[in-house]
C-alpha positions in Angstrom: 0.0 0.0 0.0 1.1 3.5 -0.7 0.9 6.1 2.1 0.8 9.9 2.0 1.9 11.9 5.1 -1.0 14.1 6.1 1.4 16.8 7.3 4.3 17.0 4.9 2.8 15.1 1.9 5.8 12.7 1.5 4.8 9.3 -0.1 6.1 5.9 1.0 5.2 2.3 0.3 4.7 -0.3 3.1 4.5 -4.0 2.0 3.6 -4.6 -1.6 3.1 -1.6 -3.8 -0.5 -1.1 -4.9 -2.9 1.5 -6.3 -4.4 1.9 -2.8 -3.5 5.1 -1.0 -3.9 5.7 2.8 -2.9 8.6 5.0 -0.8 8.8 8.1 2.3 10.5 9.5 5.7 9.7 8.1 8.5 8.7 10.4 9.9 12.2 10.6 6.5 13.8 11.4 5.7 11.2 14.0 8.9 11.9 15.7 8.2 15.7 15.7 4.7 15.1 17.0 5.8 12.8 19.8 8.7 15.0 20.9 6.2 18.0 21.1 4.0 15.8 23.3 7.0 14.9 25.5 7.9 18.6 26.0 4.3 19.5 26.9 4.3 16.8 29.6 7.6 18.1 31.0 9.8 15.2 29.7 12.9 15.4 27.6 12.1 15.5 23.9 14.2 12.5 23.1 11.9 10.2 21.0 14.0 8.0 18.7 17.2 10.0 19.4 18.6 7.4 21.9 21.6 5.3 21.0 20.8 2.6 23.7 17.8 1.5 25.7 16.3 4.6 27.4 16.2 4.8 31.2 13.0 6.9 31.2 10.8 3.9 31.5 7.9 5.9 32.8 7.5 7.6 29.4 4.4 6.8 27.4 6.4 6.2 24.3 9.1 4.0 25.8 8.0 0.8 24.0 7.9 2.4 20.6 11.1 4.4 21.1 13.1 1.3 22.2 11.6 -1.3 19.9 14.7 -1.4 17.7 16.8 -2.3 20.7 14.4 -4.9 22.0 13.6 -6.9 18.8 16.3 -9.5 19.5 15.3 -9.9 23.2 11.9 -11.6 22.8 
């Protein structure tokens, strides 16, 4: 399926390419959105900027942010 970012209008394909189009946020816009949410809640705006597993385990986005480090641990 082809996706179009509803904010910046960038296109990307997920899975097999098709004529179907869906909307959502691209990876960059998702990062910006979540970092703004982190700032508004008084947290560090660090989503997806970490180089190792984050110690801020009370953060609402911890699972998504650290998923690339945890894939091999299941």
